VEXMI-250453 format. One record per residue (C-alpha): residue number from 1; residue in one letter; x, y, z. Coordinates in nm, 4 decimals, padded with zeros to 6 digits. Layout:
<rs>
r i: NUM; aa: A; c1: X; c2: Y; c3: Z .
...
</rs>
This chain:
<rs>
r i: 1; aa: M; c1: 07.1040; c2: 00.0655; c3: -06.5428 .
r i: 2; aa: M; c1: 06.8554; c2: -00.1879; c3: -06.3985 .
r i: 3; aa: P; c1: 06.5126; c2: -00.1849; c3: -06.5751 .
r i: 4; aa: R; c1: 06.2319; c2: -00.0312; c3: -06.3704 .
r i: 5; aa: S; c1: 06.0321; c2: -00.3571; c3: -06.3567 .
r i: 6; aa: T; c1: 06.3367; c2: -00.5495; c3: -06.2317 .
r i: 7; aa: L; c1: 06.4078; c2: -00.2823; c3: -05.9691 .
r i: 8; aa: L; c1: 06.0499; c2: -00.2972; c3: -05.8395 .
r i: 9; aa: R; c1: 06.0633; c2: -00.6785; c3: -05.8194 .
r i: 10; aa: T; c1: 06.3924; c2: -00.6573; c3: -05.6277 .
r i: 11; aa: I; c1: 06.2494; c2: -00.4058; c3: -05.3780 .
r i: 12; aa: S; c1: 05.9318; c2: -00.6110; c3: -05.3415 .
r i: 13; aa: N; c1: 06.1289; c2: -00.9297; c3: -05.2756 .
r i: 14; aa: A; c1: 06.3427; c2: -00.7494; c3: -05.0167 .
r i: 15; aa: V; c1: 06.0304; c2: -00.6253; c3: -04.8360 .
r i: 16; aa: Y; c1: 05.8788; c2: -00.9742; c3: -04.8332 .
r i: 17; aa: L; c1: 06.2046; c2: -01.1177; c3: -04.7027 .
r i: 18; aa: L; c1: 06.2181; c2: -00.8561; c3: -04.4253 .
r i: 19; aa: L; c1: 05.8579; c2: -00.9271; c3: -04.3226 .
r i: 20; aa: F; c1: 05.9275; c2: -01.3014; c3: -04.3265 .
r i: 21; aa: L; c1: 06.2317; c2: -01.2618; c3: -04.1036 .
r i: 22; aa: M; c1: 06.0421; c2: -01.0354; c3: -03.8620 .
r i: 23; aa: F; c1: 05.7570; c2: -01.2849; c3: -03.8387 .
r i: 24; aa: T; c1: 05.9930; c2: -01.5805; c3: -03.8022 .
r i: 25; aa: F; c1: 06.1966; c2: -01.4322; c3: -03.5171 .
r i: 26; aa: Q; c1: 05.9315; c2: -01.2302; c3: -03.3336 .
r i: 27; aa: N; c1: 05.6396; c2: -01.4685; c3: -03.3484 .
r i: 28; aa: P; c1: 05.7947; c2: -01.7357; c3: -03.1202 .
r i: 29; aa: I; c1: 05.8548; c2: -01.4649; c3: -02.8586 .
r i: 30; aa: A; c1: 05.4983; c2: -01.3375; c3: -02.8896 .
r i: 31; aa: N; c1: 05.3627; c2: -01.6924; c3: -02.8770 .
r i: 32; aa: A; c1: 05.5692; c2: -01.7712; c3: -02.5679 .
r i: 33; aa: A; c1: 05.4437; c2: -01.4559; c3: -02.3918 .
r i: 34; aa: S; c1: 05.0859; c2: -01.5397; c3: -02.4882 .
r i: 35; aa: A; c1: 05.1213; c2: -01.8961; c3: -02.3634 .
r i: 36; aa: E; c1: 05.2697; c2: -01.7739; c3: -02.0341 .
r i: 37; aa: R; c1: 04.9803; c2: -01.5303; c3: -01.9949 .
r i: 38; aa: E; c1: 04.7239; c2: -01.8050; c3: -02.0552 .
r i: 39; aa: K; c1: 04.8985; c2: -02.0252; c3: -01.8014 .
r i: 40; aa: M; c1: 04.8867; c2: -01.7403; c3: -01.5496 .
r i: 41; aa: L; c1: 04.5146; c2: -01.6825; c3: -01.6123 .
r i: 42; aa: E; c1: 04.4314; c2: -02.0503; c3: -01.5741 .
r i: 43; aa: G; c1: 04.6316; c2: -02.0641; c3: -01.2520 .
r i: 44; aa: A; c1: 04.4553; c2: -01.7557; c3: -01.1152 .
r i: 45; aa: K; c1: 04.1143; c2: -01.9045; c3: -01.1964 .
r i: 46; aa: K; c1: 04.2013; c2: -02.2122; c3: -00.9922 .
r i: 47; aa: E; c1: 04.3304; c2: -01.9950; c3: -00.7050 .
r i: 48; aa: G; c1: 04.0237; c2: -01.7685; c3: -00.7106 .
r i: 49; aa: R; c1: 04.1585; c2: -01.5454; c3: -00.4348 .
r i: 50; aa: L; c1: 04.3986; c2: -01.2573; c3: -00.3712 .
r i: 51; aa: V; c1: 04.5140; c2: -01.1337; c3: -00.0291 .
r i: 52; aa: L; c1: 04.6465; c2: -00.7791; c3: -00.0324 .
r i: 53; aa: Y; c1: 04.8663; c2: -00.6496; c3: 00.2510 .
r i: 54; aa: T; c1: 04.8766; c2: -00.2743; c3: 00.2009 .
r i: 55; aa: G; c1: 04.9612; c2: 00.0621; c3: 00.3520 .
r i: 56; aa: M; c1: 04.7134; c2: 00.2408; c3: 00.1246 .
r i: 57; aa: D; c1: 04.4144; c2: 00.4189; c3: 00.2721 .
r i: 58; aa: T; c1: 04.1142; c2: 00.1883; c3: 00.3070 .
r i: 59; aa: D; c1: 03.9094; c2: 00.3673; c3: 00.0397 .
r i: 60; aa: E; c1: 04.2018; c2: 00.3525; c3: -00.2012 .
r i: 61; aa: A; c1: 04.2609; c2: -00.0187; c3: -00.1441 .
r i: 62; aa: N; c1: 03.8898; c2: -00.0918; c3: -00.1891 .
r i: 63; aa: Q; c1: 03.8816; c2: 00.0986; c3: -00.5171 .
r i: 64; aa: Y; c1: 04.1751; c2: -00.0982; c3: -00.6554 .
r i: 65; aa: A; c1: 04.0110; c2: -00.4221; c3: -00.5440 .
r i: 66; aa: R; c1: 03.6859; c2: -00.3268; c3: -00.7191 .
r i: 67; aa: E; c1: 03.8541; c2: -00.2299; c3: -01.0456 .
r i: 68; aa: F; c1: 04.0682; c2: -00.5430; c3: -01.0413 .
r i: 69; aa: T; c1: 03.7582; c2: -00.7593; c3: -00.9906 .
r i: 70; aa: K; c1: 03.5904; c2: -00.5955; c3: -01.2902 .
r i: 71; aa: R; c1: 03.8772; c2: -00.7190; c3: -01.5063 .
r i: 72; aa: Y; c1: 03.9126; c2: -01.0565; c3: -01.3316 .
r i: 73; aa: P; c1: 03.5715; c2: -01.1458; c3: -01.1814 .
r i: 74; aa: F; c1: 03.6913; c2: -01.4961; c3: -01.0962 .
r i: 75; aa: I; c1: 03.9310; c2: -01.3580; c3: -00.8304 .
r i: 76; aa: K; c1: 03.8025; c2: -01.2506; c3: -00.4880 .
r i: 77; aa: P; c1: 04.0273; c2: -00.9872; c3: -00.3248 .
r i: 78; aa: E; c1: 04.0756; c2: -00.9626; c3: 00.0514 .
r i: 79; aa: I; c1: 04.2488; c2: -00.6682; c3: 00.2164 .
r i: 80; aa: F; c1: 04.4564; c2: -00.6195; c3: 00.5285 .
r i: 81; aa: R; c1: 04.5231; c2: -00.2489; c3: 00.5629 .
r i: 82; aa: S; c1: 04.7388; c2: -00.0695; c3: 00.8214 .
r i: 83; aa: S; c1: 05.0477; c2: 00.1499; c3: 00.8458 .
r i: 84; aa: G; c1: 05.3567; c2: 00.0239; c3: 00.6639 .
r i: 85; aa: E; c1: 05.5250; c2: -00.0724; c3: 00.9896 .
r i: 86; aa: S; c1: 05.2174; c2: -00.2618; c3: 01.1122 .
r i: 87; aa: V; c1: 05.1758; c2: -00.4420; c3: 00.7804 .
r i: 88; aa: Q; c1: 05.5390; c2: -00.5498; c3: 00.7970 .
r i: 89; aa: T; c1: 05.5073; c2: -00.6619; c3: 01.1603 .
r i: 90; aa: R; c1: 05.2062; c2: -00.8795; c3: 01.0832 .
r i: 91; aa: F; c1: 05.3765; c2: -01.0296; c3: 00.7778 .
r i: 92; aa: L; c1: 05.6920; c2: -01.1168; c3: 00.9749 .
r i: 93; aa: T; c1: 05.4938; c2: -01.2553; c3: 01.2704 .
r i: 94; aa: E; c1: 05.3027; c2: -01.4857; c3: 01.0358 .
r i: 95; aa: H; c1: 05.6205; c2: -01.5880; c3: 00.8573 .
r i: 96; aa: R; c1: 05.7857; c2: -01.6916; c3: 01.1843 .
r i: 97; aa: A; c1: 05.4771; c2: -01.9036; c3: 01.2569 .
r i: 98; aa: N; c1: 05.5050; c2: -02.0584; c3: 00.9073 .
r i: 99; aa: V; c1: 05.1784; c2: -01.8914; c3: 00.8063 .
r i: 100; aa: H; c1: 05.1708; c2: -01.7420; c3: 00.4570 .
r i: 101; aa: N; c1: 04.8630; c2: -01.5339; c3: 00.3781 .
r i: 102; aa: A; c1: 04.9900; c2: -01.2334; c3: 00.1820 .
r i: 103; aa: D; c1: 04.9918; c2: -01.2406; c3: -00.1983 .
r i: 104; aa: I; c1: 05.0798; c2: -00.8731; c3: -00.2341 .
r i: 105; aa: F; c1: 05.3016; c2: -00.6605; c3: -00.0095 .
r i: 106; aa: Q; c1: 05.2569; c2: -00.2902; c3: -00.0841 .
r i: 107; aa: T; c1: 05.4065; c2: -00.0272; c3: 00.1468 .
r i: 108; aa: S; c1: 05.6910; c2: 00.2222; c3: 00.1658 .
r i: 109; aa: I; c1: 06.0042; c2: 00.1084; c3: -00.0124 .
r i: 110; aa: V; c1: 06.1739; c2: 00.0882; c3: 00.3290 .
r i: 111; aa: Q; c1: 05.9620; c2: -00.2067; c3: 00.4427 .
r i: 112; aa: V; c1: 05.9643; c2: -00.3657; c3: 00.0973 .
r i: 113; aa: Y; c1: 06.3434; c2: -00.3511; c3: 00.0783 .
r i: 114; aa: Q; c1: 06.3808; c2: -00.4988; c3: 00.4266 .
r i: 115; aa: L; c1: 06.1758; c2: -00.8005; c3: 00.3167 .
r i: 116; aa: K; c1: 06.3897; c2: -00.8332; c3: 00.0051 .
r i: 117; aa: N; c1: 06.7055; c2: -00.8305; c3: 00.2173 .
r i: 118; aa: T; c1: 06.5733; c2: -01.1161; c3: 00.4313 .
r i: 119; aa: G; c1: 06.4841; c2: -01.3271; c3: 00.1266 .
r i: 120; aa: L; c1: 06.1080; c2: -01.3023; c3: 00.1744 .
r i: 121; aa: L; c1: 06.0158; c2: -01.1584; c3: -00.1670 .
r i: 122; aa: G; c1: 05.9825; c2: -01.3379; c3: -00.4969 .
r i: 123; aa: K; c1: 06.1007; c2: -01.2071; c3: -00.8322 .
r i: 124; aa: Y; c1: 05.8466; c2: -01.0879; c3: -01.0848 .
r i: 125; aa: V; c1: 05.9218; c2: -00.8583; c3: -01.3785 .
r i: 126; aa: S; c1: 05.5854; c2: -00.7282; c3: -01.4955 .
r i: 127; aa: E; c1: 05.5098; c2: -00.6782; c3: -01.8633 .
r i: 128; aa: E; c1: 05.4475; c2: -00.3141; c3: -01.7639 .
r i: 129; aa: S; c1: 05.7897; c2: -00.2573; c3: -01.6067 .
r i: 130; aa: H; c1: 05.9310; c2: -00.1004; c3: -01.9246 .
r i: 131; aa: A; c1: 05.7324; c2: 00.2163; c3: -01.8440 .
r i: 132; aa: Y; c1: 05.9129; c2: 00.2696; c3: -01.5121 .
r i: 133; aa: G; c1: 06.2391; c2: 00.4618; c3: -01.5014 .
r i: 134; aa: E; c1: 06.5681; c2: 00.3497; c3: -01.3583 .
r i: 135; aa: G; c1: 06.5708; c2: 00.3994; c3: -00.9840 .
r i: 136; aa: F; c1: 06.1976; c2: 00.3339; c3: -00.9622 .
r i: 137; aa: K; c1: 06.2183; c2: -00.0438; c3: -01.0016 .
r i: 138; aa: D; c1: 06.4434; c2: -00.3123; c3: -00.8616 .
r i: 139; aa: P; c1: 06.7115; c2: -00.4165; c3: -01.1132 .
r i: 140; aa: Q; c1: 06.6735; c2: -00.7748; c3: -00.9913 .
r i: 141; aa: G; c1: 06.2956; c2: -00.7743; c3: -01.0337 .
r i: 142; aa: Y; c1: 06.1824; c2: -00.7865; c3: -00.6691 .
r i: 143; aa: W; c1: 05.9750; c2: -00.4655; c3: -00.6600 .
r i: 144; aa: T; c1: 05.8415; c2: -00.1777; c3: -00.8690 .
r i: 145; aa: A; c1: 05.7351; c2: 00.1703; c3: -00.7630 .
r i: 146; aa: F; c1: 05.3576; c2: 00.2098; c3: -00.7241 .
r i: 147; aa: Y; c1: 05.3323; c2: 00.5812; c3: -00.6492 .
r i: 148; aa: L; c1: 05.5749; c2: 00.8619; c3: -00.5646 .
r i: 149; aa: I; c1: 05.6027; c2: 01.1207; c3: -00.2871 .
r i: 150; aa: P; c1: 05.8281; c2: 01.4165; c3: -00.3779 .
r i: 151; aa: Y; c1: 05.9742; c2: 01.5812; c3: -00.0671 .
r i: 152; aa: V; c1: 05.9393; c2: 01.9591; c3: -00.0991 .
r i: 153; aa: I; c1: 05.9562; c2: 02.2703; c3: 00.1180 .
r i: 154; aa: G; c1: 05.6112; c2: 02.3977; c3: 00.2115 .
r i: 155; aa: Y; c1: 05.5465; c2: 02.7608; c3: 00.3055 .
r i: 156; aa: N; c1: 05.2675; c2: 02.9902; c3: 00.4183 .
r i: 157; aa: T; c1: 05.1922; c2: 03.2382; c3: 00.1386 .
r i: 158; aa: R; c1: 05.0878; c2: 03.5081; c3: 00.3866 .
r i: 159; aa: L; c1: 05.4027; c2: 03.4833; c3: 00.5970 .
r i: 160; aa: V; c1: 05.6518; c2: 03.4342; c3: 00.3145 .
r i: 161; aa: S; c1: 05.6482; c2: 03.6993; c3: 00.0417 .
r i: 162; aa: P; c1: 05.7138; c2: 03.5957; c3: -00.3195 .
r i: 163; aa: K; c1: 06.0617; c2: 03.7509; c3: -00.3120 .
r i: 164; aa: D; c1: 06.1509; c2: 03.5549; c3: 00.0028 .
r i: 165; aa: V; c1: 06.0333; c2: 03.2121; c3: -00.1159 .
r i: 166; aa: P; c1: 06.3349; c2: 02.9779; c3: -00.0807 .
r i: 167; aa: S; c1: 06.4701; c2: 02.8259; c3: -00.3995 .
r i: 168; aa: S; c1: 06.6949; c2: 02.5746; c3: -00.2244 .
r i: 169; aa: Y; c1: 06.7570; c2: 02.4182; c3: 00.1157 .
r i: 170; aa: E; c1: 07.0416; c2: 02.6637; c3: 00.1726 .
r i: 171; aa: D; c1: 06.7914; c2: 02.9502; c3: 00.1737 .
r i: 172; aa: L; c1: 06.6422; c2: 02.8074; c3: 00.4943 .
r i: 173; aa: L; c1: 06.9570; c2: 02.9179; c3: 00.6756 .
r i: 174; aa: H; c1: 06.8692; c2: 03.2875; c3: 00.6472 .
r i: 175; aa: P; c1: 06.8504; c2: 03.4458; c3: 00.9965 .
r i: 176; aa: K; c1: 06.4962; c2: 03.5755; c3: 00.9326 .
r i: 177; aa: W; c1: 06.3606; c2: 03.2184; c3: 00.9447 .
r i: 178; aa: K; c1: 06.5057; c2: 03.1302; c3: 01.2851 .
r i: 179; aa: G; c1: 06.2361; c2: 02.9651; c3: 01.4965 .
r i: 180; aa: Q; c1: 05.9852; c2: 02.9661; c3: 01.2097 .
r i: 181; aa: I; c1: 06.0696; c2: 02.6368; c3: 01.0387 .
r i: 182; aa: A; c1: 05.9230; c2: 02.2941; c3: 01.1165 .
r i: 183; aa: L; c1: 06.0729; c2: 01.9477; c3: 01.0619 .
r i: 184; aa: E; c1: 05.9259; c2: 01.5995; c3: 01.1047 .
r i: 185; aa: T; c1: 06.0750; c2: 01.4172; c3: 01.4022 .
r i: 186; aa: E; c1: 06.1784; c2: 01.1089; c3: 01.1997 .
r i: 187; aa: E; c1: 06.2807; c2: 01.2579; c3: 00.8656 .
r i: 188; aa: Y; c1: 06.5432; c2: 00.9898; c3: 00.8114 .
r i: 189; aa: Q; c1: 06.5026; c2: 00.9299; c3: 00.4368 .
r i: 190; aa: W; c1: 06.5334; c2: 01.3003; c3: 00.3552 .
r i: 191; aa: F; c1: 06.8308; c2: 01.3325; c3: 00.5929 .
r i: 192; aa: Y; c1: 07.0197; c2: 01.0394; c3: 00.4412 .
r i: 193; aa: H; c1: 06.9597; c2: 01.1265; c3: 00.0768 .
r i: 194; aa: L; c1: 07.0297; c2: 01.4987; c3: 00.1066 .
r i: 195; aa: I; c1: 07.3665; c2: 01.4144; c3: 00.2621 .
r i: 196; aa: E; c1: 07.4265; c2: 01.1737; c3: -00.0264 .
r i: 197; aa: I; c1: 07.3462; c2: 01.4496; c3: -00.2762 .
r i: 198; aa: M; c1: 07.5565; c2: 01.7160; c3: -00.1018 .
r i: 199; aa: G; c1: 07.8406; c2: 01.4876; c3: -00.0033 .
r i: 200; aa: K; c1: 07.9002; c2: 01.3683; c3: 00.3522 .
r i: 201; aa: E; c1: 08.1125; c2: 01.6544; c3: 00.4837 .
r i: 202; aa: K; c1: 07.9096; c2: 01.9339; c3: 00.3288 .
r i: 203; aa: G; c1: 07.5813; c2: 01.7580; c3: 00.4039 .
r i: 204; aa: L; c1: 07.6477; c2: 01.7099; c3: 00.7743 .
r i: 205; aa: A; c1: 07.7732; c2: 02.0682; c3: 00.8039 .
r i: 206; aa: Y; c1: 07.4484; c2: 02.1878; c3: 00.6439 .
r i: 207; aa: M; c1: 07.2347; c2: 01.9794; c3: 00.8804 .
r i: 208; aa: K; c1: 07.4096; c2: 02.1274; c3: 01.1834 .
r i: 209; aa: K; c1: 07.3534; c2: 02.4800; c3: 01.0528 .
r i: 210; aa: L; c1: 06.9882; c2: 02.4000; c3: 00.9862 .
r i: 211; aa: A; c1: 06.9472; c2: 02.2688; c3: 01.3421 .
r i: 212; aa: G; c1: 07.0834; c2: 02.6048; c3: 01.4581 .
r i: 213; aa: Q; c1: 06.7677; c2: 02.7642; c3: 01.3188 .
r i: 214; aa: N; c1: 06.5768; c2: 02.6404; c3: 01.6260 .
r i: 215; aa: L; c1: 06.3527; c2: 02.4108; c3: 01.4241 .
r i: 216; aa: Q; c1: 06.0094; c2: 02.3140; c3: 01.5545 .
r i: 217; aa: L; c1: 06.0010; c2: 01.9325; c3: 01.5601 .
r i: 218; aa: R; c1: 05.6586; c2: 01.7766; c3: 01.5017 .
r i: 219; aa: K; c1: 05.5344; c2: 01.4242; c3: 01.4283 .
r i: 220; aa: G; c1: 05.3593; c2: 01.3658; c3: 01.0949 .
r i: 221; aa: H; c1: 05.3698; c2: 01.5368; c3: 00.7560 .
r i: 222; aa: T; c1: 04.9957; c2: 01.6042; c3: 00.7539 .
r i: 223; aa: L; c1: 05.0299; c2: 01.7929; c3: 01.0817 .
r i: 224; aa: L; c1: 05.3240; c2: 01.9922; c3: 00.9444 .
r i: 225; aa: A; c1: 05.1238; c2: 02.1027; c3: 00.6413 .
r i: 226; aa: Q; c1: 04.8304; c2: 02.1979; c3: 00.8619 .
r i: 227; aa: L; c1: 05.0495; c2: 02.4020; c3: 01.0963 .
r i: 228; aa: V; c1: 05.2063; c2: 02.5881; c3: 00.8051 .
r i: 229; aa: A; c1: 04.8650; c2: 02.6582; c3: 00.6502 .
r i: 230; aa: A; c1: 04.7409; c2: 02.7822; c3: 00.9891 .
r i: 231; aa: G; c1: 05.0331; c2: 03.0247; c3: 01.0111 .
r i: 232; aa: E; c1: 05.1817; c2: 02.8685; c3: 01.3225 .
r i: 233; aa: M; c1: 05.5043; c2: 02.8200; c3: 01.1263 .
r i: 234; aa: A; c1: 05.6270; c2: 02.9983; c3: 00.8152 .
r i: 235; aa: M; c1: 05.7721; c2: 02.6874; c3: 00.6533 .
r i: 236; aa: A; c1: 05.8257; c2: 02.3138; c3: 00.6812 .
r i: 237; aa: V; c1: 06.1442; c2: 02.1515; c3: 00.5516 .
r i: 238; aa: V; c1: 05.9605; c2: 01.8500; c3: 00.4120 .
r i: 239; aa: V; c1: 05.5958; c2: 01.8238; c3: 00.3094 .
r i: 240; aa: Y; c1: 05.4219; c2: 01.6148; c3: 00.0425 .
r i: 241; aa: S; c1: 05.3570; c2: 01.8215; c3: -00.2702 .
r i: 242; aa: N; c1: 05.0304; c2: 01.6472; c3: -00.3629 .
r i: 243; aa: R; c1: 04.8862; c2: 01.7111; c3: -00.0168 .
r i: 244; aa: V; c1: 04.9869; c2: 02.0783; c3: -00.0271 .
r i: 245; aa: E; c1: 04.8310; c2: 02.1095; c3: -00.3727 .
r i: 246; aa: R; c1: 04.4970; c2: 01.9809; c3: -00.2410 .
r i: 247; aa: M; c1: 04.5085; c2: 02.2238; c3: 00.0499 .
r i: 248; aa: K; c1: 04.5978; c2: 02.5127; c3: -00.1805 .
r i: 249; aa: N; c1: 04.3092; c2: 02.4304; c3: -00.4126 .
r i: 250; aa: S; c1: 04.0714; c2: 02.4392; c3: -00.1171 .
r i: 251; aa: G; c1: 04.1822; c2: 02.7957; c3: -00.0395 .
r i: 252; aa: A; c1: 04.4507; c2: 02.7394; c3: 00.2253 .
r i: 253; aa: P; c1: 04.7409; c2: 02.9918; c3: 00.2207 .
r i: 254; aa: I; c1: 05.0059; c2: 02.7326; c3: 00.1461 .
r i: 255; aa: D; c1: 05.2322; c2: 02.6450; c3: -00.1463 .
r i: 256; aa: W; c1: 05.5454; c2: 02.4422; c3: -00.2144 .
r i: 257; aa: V; c1: 05.8880; c2: 02.5018; c3: -00.3649 .
r i: 258; aa: R; c1: 05.9777; c2: 02.3641; c3: -00.7077 .
r i: 259; aa: F; c1: 06.3478; c2: 02.2852; c3: -00.6887 .
r i: 260; aa: K; c1: 06.5821; c2: 02.3400; c3: -00.9805 .
r i: 261; aa: G; c1: 06.8094; c2: 02.0680; c3: -00.8459 .
r i: 262; aa: P; c1: 06.7264; c2: 01.7118; c3: -00.7365 .
r i: 263; aa: T; c1: 06.3903; c2: 01.6661; c3: -00.5640 .
r i: 264; aa: I; c1: 06.4201; c2: 01.3762; c3: -00.3190 .
r i: 265; aa: T; c1: 06.1305; c2: 01.1445; c3: -00.4001 .
r i: 266; aa: A; c1: 06.0085; c2: 00.8721; c3: -00.1663 .
r i: 267; aa: I; c1: 05.8830; c2: 00.5496; c3: -00.3224 .
r i: 268; aa: N; c1: 05.5778; c2: 00.3450; c3: -00.2343 .
r i: 269; aa: A; c1: 05.6429; c2: 00.0026; c3: -00.3872 .
r i: 270; aa: I; c1: 05.4602; c2: -00.3180; c3: -00.4702 .
r i: 271; aa: A; c1: 05.6025; c2: -00.6703; c3: -00.4470 .
r i: 272; aa: I; c1: 05.5009; c2: -01.0357; c3: -00.4315 .
r i: 273; aa: P; c1: 05.6078; c2: -01.2425; c3: -00.1275 .
r i: 274; aa: E; c1: 05.8235; c2: -01.5429; c3: -00.2065 .
r i: 275; aa: K; c1: 05.5630; c2: -01.7781; c3: -00.0560 .
r i: 276; aa: A; c1: 05.2496; c2: -01.6065; c3: -00.1864 .
r i: 277; aa: P; c1: 04.9754; c2: -01.8728; c3: -00.1827 .
r i: 278; aa: H; c1: 04.7996; c2: -01.7238; c3: -00.4882 .
r i: 279; aa: S; c1: 05.0991; c2: -01.6252; c3: -00.6969 .
r i: 280; aa: N; c1: 04.9208; c2: -01.6158; c3: -01.0326 .
r i: 281; aa: A; c1: 04.6515; c2: -01.3813; c3: -00.9028 .
r i: 282; aa: A; c1: 04.9272; c2: -01.1727; c3: -00.7463 .
r i: 283; aa: K; c1: 05.1052; c2: -01.1352; c3: -01.0816 .
r i: 284; aa: L; c1: 04.7821; c2: -01.0271; c3: -01.2483 .
r i: 285; aa: F; c1: 04.7289; c2: -00.7683; c3: -00.9744 .
r i: 286; aa: V; c1: 05.0821; c2: -00.6299; c3: -01.0113 .
r i: 287; aa: D; c1: 05.0331; c2: -00.6047; c3: -01.3886 .
r i: 288; aa: F; c1: 04.7031; c2: -00.4223; c3: -01.3344 .
r i: 289; aa: V; c1: 04.8412; c2: -00.1774; c3: -01.0777 .
r i: 290; aa: L; c1: 05.1390; c2: -00.0931; c3: -01.2990 .
r i: 291; aa: S; c1: 04.9352; c2: -00.0626; c3: -01.6200 .
r i: 292; aa: K; c1: 04.8164; c2: 00.2723; c3: -01.7560 .
r i: 293; aa: E; c1: 04.4673; c2: 00.1959; c3: -01.6304 .
r i: 294; aa: G; c1: 04.5936; c2: 00.1154; c3: -01.2825 .
r i: 295; aa: Q; c1: 04.8132; c2: 00.4229; c3: -01.2660 .
r i: 296; aa: Y; c1: 04.5342; c2: 00.6504; c3: -01.3918 .
r i: 297; aa: L; c1: 04.3377; c2: 00.5512; c3: -01.0818 .
r i: 298; aa: L; c1: 04.6069; c2: 00.7274; c3: -00.8782 .
r i: 299; aa: R; c1: 04.5268; c2: 01.0548; c3: -01.0549 .
r i: 300; aa: G; c1: 04.1726; c2: 01.0430; c3: -00.9224 .
r i: 301; aa: L; c1: 04.3067; c2: 00.9672; c3: -00.5760 .
r i: 302; aa: R; c1: 04.5404; c2: 01.2694; c3: -00.6014 .
r i: 303; aa: R; c1: 04.8427; c2: 01.0445; c3: -00.5756 .
r i: 304; aa: I; c1: 05.1486; c2: 01.0803; c3: -00.7998 .
r i: 305; aa: P; c1: 05.1800; c2: 00.7877; c3: -01.0444 .
r i: 306; aa: A; c1: 05.5195; c2: 00.6231; c3: -01.0723 .
r i: 307; aa: R; c1: 05.4634; c2: 00.5281; c3: -01.4353 .
r i: 308; aa: S; c1: 05.6565; c2: 00.7636; c3: -01.6639 .
r i: 309; aa: D; c1: 05.3794; c2: 00.8077; c3: -01.9234 .
r i: 310; aa: V; c1: 05.1004; c2: 00.8860; c3: -01.6739 .
r i: 311; aa: F; c1: 05.1100; c2: 01.2378; c3: -01.5314 .
r i: 312; aa: P; c1: 04.9593; c2: 01.3396; c3: -01.1975 .
r i: 313; aa: D; c1: 04.6706; c2: 01.5801; c3: -01.1549 .
r i: 314; aa: P; c1: 04.7802; c2: 01.8548; c3: -01.1914 .
r i: 315; aa: P; c1: 05.0799; c2: 01.7691; c3: -01.4133 .
r i: 316; aa: S; c1: 05.2807; c2: 02.0481; c3: -01.2445 .
r i: 317; aa: L; c1: 05.3328; c2: 01.8126; c3: -00.9496 .
r i: 318; aa: T; c1: 05.6163; c2: 01.6531; c3: -01.1447 .
r i: 319; aa: Q; c1: 05.6673; c2: 01.8554; c3: -01.4627 .
r i: 320; aa: G; c1: 06.0039; c2: 02.0256; c3: -01.4673 .
r i: 321; aa: L; c1: 06.1229; c2: 01.8487; c3: -01.1527 .
r i: 322; aa: N; c1: 06.4363; c2: 01.6379; c3: -01.1383 .
r i: 323; aa: L; c1: 06.2952; c2: 01.3491; c3: -00.9351 .
r i: 324; aa: Y; c1: 06.5691; c2: 01.1857; c3: -00.7313 .
r i: 325; aa: P; c1: 06.4590; c2: 00.8329; c3: -00.6302 .
r i: 326; aa: A; c1: 06.5043; c2: 00.7794; c3: -00.2564 .
r i: 327; aa: R; c1: 06.6198; c2: 00.4225; c3: -00.3056 .
r i: 328; aa: P; c1: 06.6730; c2: 00.2220; c3: 00.0123 .
r i: 329; aa: E; c1: 07.0153; c2: 00.0796; c3: -00.0703 .
r i: 330; aa: G; c1: 07.2678; c2: 00.2310; c3: 00.1651 .
r i: 331; aa: M; c1: 07.0143; c2: 00.3866; c3: 00.3968 .
r i: 332; aa: I; c1: 06.8845; c2: 00.0536; c3: 00.5261 .
r i: 333; aa: E; c1: 07.2352; c2: -00.0853; c3: 00.5685 .
r i: 334; aa: N; c1: 07.3279; c2: 00.2320; c3: 00.7588 .
r i: 335; aa: Y; c1: 06.9906; c2: 00.2816; c3: 00.9259 .
r i: 336; aa: R; c1: 07.1095; c2: 00.2863; c3: 01.2878 .
r i: 337; aa: E; c1: 07.3855; c2: 00.5318; c3: 01.2076 .
r i: 338; aa: T; c1: 07.1418; c2: 00.7503; c3: 01.0114 .
r i: 339; aa: V; c1: 06.8915; c2: 00.7593; c3: 01.2992 .
r i: 340; aa: A; c1: 07.1661; c2: 00.8258; c3: 01.5550 .
r i: 341; aa: R; c1: 07.3099; c2: 01.1150; c3: 01.3537 .
r i: 342; aa: F; c1: 06.9688; c2: 01.2662; c3: 01.2872 .
r i: 343; aa: D; c1: 06.8698; c2: 01.2464; c3: 01.6537 .
r i: 344; aa: E; c1: 07.2047; c2: 01.3829; c3: 01.7647 .
r i: 345; aa: I; c1: 07.1662; c2: 01.6858; c3: 01.5396 .
r i: 346; aa: F; c1: 06.7926; c2: 01.7581; c3: 01.5549 .
r i: 347; aa: N; c1: 06.6349; c2: 01.5733; c3: 01.8482 .
r i: 348; aa: R; c1: 06.8927; c2: 01.6339; c3: 02.1174 .
r i: 349; aa: P; c1: 06.7618; c2: 01.8174; c3: 02.4276 .
r i: 350; aa: K; c1: 06.7842; c2: 02.1925; c3: 02.3879 .
</rs>
């Protein structure tokens, strides 16, 4: 048997060897990352500017700009804010004129993916991307989810008794709800992805049955939630859970359905244009937005963070839900067919 002193020396030597190997192989990686970060910071200091093209609300965009400036006071942010479609239109108009102003492009994943498909986005894999689940970041590194919008059924708590609250989309087909359900006039993402989940044949058959419920078509999810809360409709097929939660907390008679199955979840994404004039500042901004600090800001704004280790306020907005990422692949390639089918089923003249 090996003497105790010899055994201790052997264990000690093994530990030292392990630490040496860890330092030898990991330190070059850490040094390389640190050097790359320093290079990025020096580049951003020379650029001194960041131009953000965003679909966020103005107050939200301003808050992110302020917090970013606190961390990087040598960068002056500028903001162009509009709807996702308008932001995309301006970006494409400038691109055709060979004008490149945008350093950050942040809108619905639909617009972001369209820019990726036309080769107008650059690759950037943030150091924070490890905290974002599969389906909520581009596998090629062109975009990452910023915040999430789960699509849920909203209902009026005075018109729908607890025993009648639907637990699935199929429950909306009950005869008692005929003429009492609302749907957004351009609910294309929900339409496409629910058919994907159900399977094409079953999905299209379901949509036709749902249309037979004499749905009330209205433009805008905010309006839908307001109409349900006002009692003008018993339910809406798709509302935003975080918006309903705010209304409920203010005393409105409205709530939303927590699905046991997949909850289709729209993605608001952030990306860097391929010809961003201040690319180093843009990378710093993406890192900040995707960091814990950046995602915690969304809690205060009552948005739903996309980062897996930052929960929304309240946490019940995502806890227990099977979030199904409404990725754009497939839908964008089949966009015209999706719109045509949706309109044929739901928007045809009665």
